[in-house]
C-alpha positions in Angstrom: -5.6 8.4 144.9 -9.2 9.5 144.7 -12.1 7.0 144.6 -13.4 8.2 141.2 -9.9 7.8 139.7 -9.5 4.4 141.2 -12.9 3.3 139.9 -11.9 4.5 136.4 -8.7 2.6 136.5 -10.5 -0.6 137.5 -13.1 -0.1 134.8 -10.3 0.3 132.2 -8.6 -2.9 133.2 -11.8 -4.9 133.5 -13.2 -3.8 130.1 -9.9 -4.8 128.4 -9.8 -8.2 130.2 -13.4 -8.9 129.4 -12.9 -8.0 125.7 -9.7 -10.0 125.4 -10.7 -13.2 127.2 -14.5 -13.0 127.1 -15.1 -11.8 123.5 -11.9 -12.3 121.5 -10.6 -15.5 123.0 -13.8 -16.8 124.5 -16.7 -16.2 122.1 -14.8 -15.6 118.8 -12.0 -18.0 119.6 -9.3 -15.7 118.2 -5.7 -16.2 119.5 -3.8 -12.9 118.8 -0.5 -14.8 118.1 -2.2 -16.6 115.2 -3.5 -13.3 113.6 -1.7 -11.7 110.6 -0.3 -8.6 112.3 2.8 -6.4 111.8 5.0 -9.3 112.9 6.2 -7.6 116.1 5.5 -10.8 118.1 7.5 -13.0 115.7 10.5 -10.7 116.2 10.0 -10.9 120.0 9.8 -14.7 119.9 13.0 -15.0 117.8 14.8 -12.6 120.3 13.6 -14.7 123.2 14.8 -17.9 121.4 18.2 -16.4 120.6 17.8 -15.9 116.9 18.3 -12.2 116.8 16.1 -9.3 115.7 14.5 -10.9 112.7 10.9 -11.4 111.6 11.5 -14.6 109.6 14.2 -17.1 110.3 14.9 -17.4 106.6 15.5 -13.6 106.3 18.4 -11.5 107.6 18.0 -9.3 110.8 15.3 -6.8 109.9 15.4 -3.0 109.9 11.7 -2.8 108.8 10.2 -2.7 112.3 11.1 -0.2 115.1 12.2 -2.0 118.2 10.1 -0.6 121.0 7.2 -3.0 121.0 9.2 -6.2 120.1 11.6 -5.4 123.0 8.6 -4.9 125.3 7.2 -8.3 124.3 10.6 -10.0 124.6 10.9 -8.5 128.1 7.5 -10.1 129.0 8.6 -13.4 127.5 11.7 -13.3 129.6 9.6 -13.1 132.8 6.6 -15.3 131.9 7.7 -17.3 128.8 6.0 -17.0 125.5 2.5 -16.6 127.0 0.2 -14.3 125.0 -2.5 -14.4 127.7 0.0 -12.8 130.0 0.7 -10.2 127.3 -3.0 -9.3 127.1 -3.2 -8.9 130.9 -0.2 -6.5 130.9 -1.7 -4.6 128.0 -4.9 -4.2 130.0 -2.8 -2.7 132.8 -1.2 -0.4 130.3 -4.7 0.8 129.6 -5.1 1.9 133.2 -1.6 3.5 133.0 -2.9 5.6 130.1 -5.9 6.7 132.1 -3.7 7.8 134.9 -1.4 9.8 132.6 -4.3 11.6 131.0 -5.6 12.4 134.5 -2.3 13.9 135.4 -2.2 16.0 132.2 -5.8 17.2 132.6 -5.1 18.1 136.3 -1.9 19.9 135.4 -3.5 21.9 132.6 -6.7 22.9 134.5 -8.1 20.8 137.3 -8.9 17.3 138.7 -12.3 17.1 137.1 -10.9 17.7 133.6 -8.4 14.9 134.2 -11.1 12.6 135.5 -13.2 13.1 132.3 -10.2 12.5 130.1 -9.3 9.3 132.0 -12.9 8.1 131.9 -13.1 8.6 128.1 -9.9 6.7 127.6 -11.1 3.9 129.9 -14.0 3.1 127.6 -12.4 4.2 124.3 -13.2 1.3 121.9 -10.0 1.4 119.9 -7.8 1.1 123.0 -10.1 -1.6 124.5 -9.9 -3.6 121.2 -6.1 -3.1 120.7 -5.4 -4.4 124.2 -6.5 -7.9 123.0 -4.3 -7.7 119.9 -0.5 -7.5 119.2 -0.4 -3.9 118.1 2.4 -1.5 119.0 -0.3 1.1 120.0 -0.6 -0.7 123.3 2.8 0.6 124.3 2.7 3.7 122.2 -0.4 5.1 123.9 1.2 5.6 127.4 4.5 6.7 125.8 2.6 9.3 123.7 0.7 10.6 126.8 3.8 10.9 129.0 5.6 12.7 126.2 2.8 15.1 125.9 2.7 15.7 129.7 6.5 16.2 129.9 6.5 18.4 126.8 3.8 20.7 128.3 5.7 20.9 131.6 9.1 21.6 129.9 7.8 24.3 127.5 5.9 26.0 130.3 8.5 25.9 133.0 11.7 26.0 130.9 13.3 23.5 133.2 16.3 21.6 131.7 15.4 18.4 133.7 11.9 18.4 132.3 13.3 18.9 128.8 15.6 16.0 129.2 12.8 13.8 130.5 10.6 14.9 127.6 13.4 14.1 125.2 13.8 10.6 126.6 10.1 10.0 126.3 10.2 11.3 122.8 13.0 8.9 121.9 11.2 6.0 123.3 8.1 7.0 121.3 10.1 7.3 118.1 11.5 3.8 118.6 7.9 2.5 119.1 6.4 4.3 116.1 8.6 6.4 113.9 5.9 9.1 113.2 7.3 11.3 116.0 10.6 11.6 114.3 9.3 14.5 112.2 7.8 16.3 115.2 10.5 19.1 115.2 9.0 20.3 111.9 5.8 21.2 113.8 7.1 22.6 117.1 8.5 25.9 115.7 5.0 26.9 114.6 3.6 26.4 118.1 6.5 28.4 119.6 5.9 31.2 117.0 2.3 31.4 118.0 3.0 31.7 121.7 5.4 34.5 122.8 5.5 33.1 126.3 7.2 30.0 125.0 9.8 31.7 122.8 11.0 34.6 124.9 13.5 35.0 126.2 15.4 32.8 123.8 17.7 31.3 126.5 14.7 30.1 128.4 13.5 28.2 125.3 17.0 26.8 124.6 17.4 25.7 128.2 14.8 22.9 127.8 15.0 22.3 124.0 18.6 21.3 123.9 18.3 18.8 126.8 15.2 17.4 125.0 17.1 16.9 121.8 20.0 15.3 123.8 17.7 12.9 125.6 16.1 11.8 122.3 19.4 11.2 120.7 20.6 9.3 123.7 17.7 6.8 123.3 17.6 6.6 119.5 21.4 6.6 118.6 22.2 3.0 119.6 19.5 1.7 117.4 20.6 4.0 114.5 24.2 2.8 114.9 23.0 -0.8 114.8 21.1 -0.2 111.6 24.1 1.6 110.0 26.3 -1.4 110.8 23.8 -3.8 109.2 23.0 -1.7 106.1 25.8 0.8 105.6 23.1 3.4 105.4 21.5 6.0 107.7 18.3 4.4 109.0 17.3 6.3 112.1 14.3 4.1 113.0 13.3 1.6 110.3 13.3 1.1 106.6 9.5 1.1 106.5 8.2 4.6 105.9 7.9 5.1 102.2 6.2 1.7 101.7 3.2 2.5 103.9 3.2 6.0 102.4 2.7 4.4 99.0 -0.1 2.2 100.3 -1.7 5.2 101.9 -1.7 7.1 98.6 -3.6 4.3 96.9 -6.1 4.1 99.8 -6.5 7.9 99.7 -7.5 7.7 96.1 -10.4 5.3 97.0 -11.4 6.8 100.4 -14.4 8.7 98.9 -15.8 5.6 97.3 -16.7 4.0 100.6 -15.4 0.7 99.3 -13.2 -2.0 100.8 -9.8 -0.4 101.3 -8.3 -3.6 102.6 -8.3 -4.9 99.0 -6.8 -1.6 97.8 -4.0 -1.9 100.5 -3.2 -5.5 99.4 -3.1 -4.6 95.8 -0.7 -1.7 96.6 1.5 -4.1 98.5 1.5 -6.5 95.5 2.3 -3.7 93.1 5.1 -2.4 95.3 6.6 -5.9 95.6 6.5 -6.3 91.8 8.2 -3.0 91.3 11.0 -4.0 93.8 11.5 -7.4 92.1 11.6 -5.9 88.6 13.7 -2.8 89.3 16.3 -4.4 91.6 16.4 -8.1 90.7 15.2 -8.3 87.1 12.3 -10.5 88.1 14.2 -12.9 90.4 12.8 -12.4 93.9 15.1 -15.1 95.4 17.6 -12.3 96.0 15.1 -9.9 97.7 16.3 -10.8 101.2 19.9 -11.7 100.8 21.0 -9.2 103.4 19.7 -6.4 105.6 20.9 -3.9 103.0 18.2 -5.1 100.7 15.5 -3.7 103.1 17.0 -0.2 102.4 16.9 -0.8 98.7 13.3 -1.9 98.9 12.5 1.4 100.7 14.3 3.3 97.9 12.0 1.8 95.4 9.0 2.6 97.5 10.2 6.2 97.8 10.5 6.4 94.0 7.0 5.1 93.6 5.7 7.8 96.1 7.5 10.6 94.3 6.3 9.4 91.0 2.7 9.5 92.3 3.1 13.0 93.7 4.9 14.4 90.6 2.2 12.9 88.4 -0.7 14.6 90.3 0.5 17.1 92.8 -2.9 18.9 93.0 -4.7 15.6 93.6 -2.2 14.6 96.3 -2.8 17.9 98.2 -6.6 17.7 97.8 -6.7 14.1 99.1 -4.5 15.2 102.0 -6.9 18.0 102.9 -9.9 15.6 102.7 -7.8 13.1 104.8 -7.6 15.6 107.7 -11.1 14.7 109.0 -11.1 11.2 107.5 -8.1 10.2 109.5 -10.3 10.4 112.6 -12.5 7.5 111.6 -11.2 5.9 108.3 -10.8 2.1 108.5 -10.0 -0.4 105.8 -13.4 -2.2 106.1 -16.5 -0.3 105.0 -18.8 -1.8 107.6 -16.4 -0.9 110.5 -16.2 2.6 109.0 -19.8 3.3 110.0 -19.1 2.3 113.6 -15.9 4.2 113.6 -17.6 7.3 112.3 -20.3 7.0 115.0 -17.6 6.9 117.7 -15.1 9.4 116.4 -17.2 12.2 114.9 -18.6 13.1 118.3 -15.1 12.9 119.7 -13.9 15.3 117.0 -16.6 17.8 117.8 -15.9 17.6 121.6 -12.2 18.2 120.9 -12.8 21.3 118.8 -15.4 22.6 121.3 -13.0 22.0 124.1 -10.1 23.8 122.4 -12.3 26.8 121.7 -13.8 26.9 125.2 -10.3 26.6 126.9 -8.8 29.3 124.7 -11.7 31.7 125.5 -12.2 31.0 129.2 -8.6 30.4 130.5 -5.7 31.8 128.5 -3.2 30.6 131.0 -4.5 27.0 130.9 -4.6 27.1 127.1 -0.9 28.2 126.9 0.0 25.3 129.3 -1.9 22.9 126.9 -0.6 24.1 123.6 2.2 21.5 123.2 -0.4 18.7 123.6 -2.6 20.5 121.0 0.4 20.8 118.7 1.0 17.0 119.1 -2.6 16.3 118.1 -2.5 18.6 115.1 0.8 17.2 114.0 -0.3 13.6 114.0 -3.6 14.6 112.2 -1.8 16.5 109.4 0.9 13.8 109.1 -1.5 10.9 108.8 -3.9 12.9 106.5 -1.2 13.0 103.8 0.7 9.8 104.6 -2.1 7.3 105.5 -5.5 8.5 106.7 -6.4 5.7 109.0 -7.9 5.8 112.5 -5.5 3.3 114.0 -2.6 5.6 113.3 -4.6 8.6 114.4 -6.0 7.0 117.6 -3.1 8.0 120.0 -3.8 11.7 119.1 -7.6 11.1 119.4 -7.0 9.7 122.9 -4.8 12.7 123.8 -7.7 15.0 122.6 -9.8 13.7 125.5 -8.1 16.3 127.7 -9.7 19.0 125.6 -12.9 17.0 125.4 -12.9 17.1 129.2 -13.1 20.9 129.1 -16.1 20.6 126.7 -17.9 18.1 128.9 -17.2 19.5 132.3 -17.7 23.1 131.1 -16.2 26.1 132.9 -15.5 25.1 136.5 -14.7 27.8 139.0 -12.7 27.0 142.1 -10.1 24.9 140.4 -8.0 22.5 142.4 -4.2 22.7 142.3 -2.5 21.6 139.2 
């Protein structure tokens, strides 16, 4: 390992530890286990204590949260007990892992220096540094997203079945951590159509795509079967997709007002809950969590609310989605943090676009090697623009864009090292 890379990895870990223990726990006195988060840590605690995969002891086993991050936390609890300081240390180490993976991807696409720039940007990326101190699934999702991008680039470029299988396994693990990637096959055919190298001959394309699909199914199927047994329904990842979609629509309506979207999100949550109670239980919310099947019924109501919104104003939905494409790079719920986020992410967006253009013009071969990573970034951007334009959900793709930003920062470098 080179000295510059080792220095970057050390900086990544130290920054996250200083933020977690110096600022968050030390100065601000915030314990992440006491924050209102997505409830992953509660599920992990209940798993560790033998109560099953449930968020609240009074509720049935949940199908509203994907299992990747809770199982990760439960595994740490098995080793160190329920110790959230240990979790923060491990999440700091995951930050270094993410740097190393971006370095490998940058080196594979072009050269060591591009990889070093990408790793350095991620080492100091404020979102990742902050999330390492909190109980967010992104801590696990970042490295999974990066390794999937790397393996996908290798598989599509080489056509190797083993690389395809490995990419599929990483894809499945990413899906079980954040369900967004479940819709990725909708985007890949576009990339393949753009690049003749990756679609011809057909048998070369099929040779890696089929193992990739098999690998993903192998990882996701046990969880899907578990959900089917609990709910008598097909729930591939979680019954929590249409609900945030509905919240995202309400936030999208207010995103140009520069107001407090946290209040909008909470109001959308309350409105959706009222609709669930009225439509399913005639106002009696005591039956809302009688069984795991009810989570699916709640999701059906959320889906109906979303479709009602879209049918009522299809042009407005499309227009808000188009506006959301750039907004997803910096949009936050709090208006004050939005200014800081804009100051961070607008330059990163410019570097990304500049890097993509520079790479496509200067080195066609490298650009073709990188196109699956580019497709991943664009997919997440489009998906979040229409579903929920928020930088937290966009941030894994922003971090992946550092590989292209590295091209913009380092410029055209002759005498490349081996990939």
